[in-house]
C-alpha angles and dihedrals in degrees: 000000000000123000118251121232111266096218096060121093098187132035130199121238090252091055091049092046091050091048091056094034093236134118119272087236089065091054090050090048092051089049089059093044102043120055093203091068107085110151119186116252124212125217091278091053095250114151117242116194125205124209088260090056089050091050089052090050088050089056092049091045091051093051099041104032103027103031097032098234120163115241090256091048091050091050091052093046092050091049093049104040117003095148092059091048090050092053091047094051091047090052091049091049091050092049091049091052090048091050091051091049093049093048089050091049091049090051092051091049091048090051092049091048090051091051091050092051093051094048 
């Protein structure tokens, strides 16, 4: 997942879909299925998502796409224990960022080692 710009308050559905690497139609579908998704709509009817909306989509994404829950199962899990799910998804995000950093560091060290061998 890509990081979202810190300075923005609202995100379009295409930005959100790109962030999660899903189709915008899936975001619209989840909006109909999950009551906790309530994006703002402008006068044209375009959806504008806040960071809270994106966090809620992250929870749904984690349950449905990563854990394999059915929509009904995800709804029940969110109703029963959303704070635990939030902590879990935050931990997964942190671990993924750490993994990316470590892989980048390994690559840099490999490049430096290759330069030292050729010198």
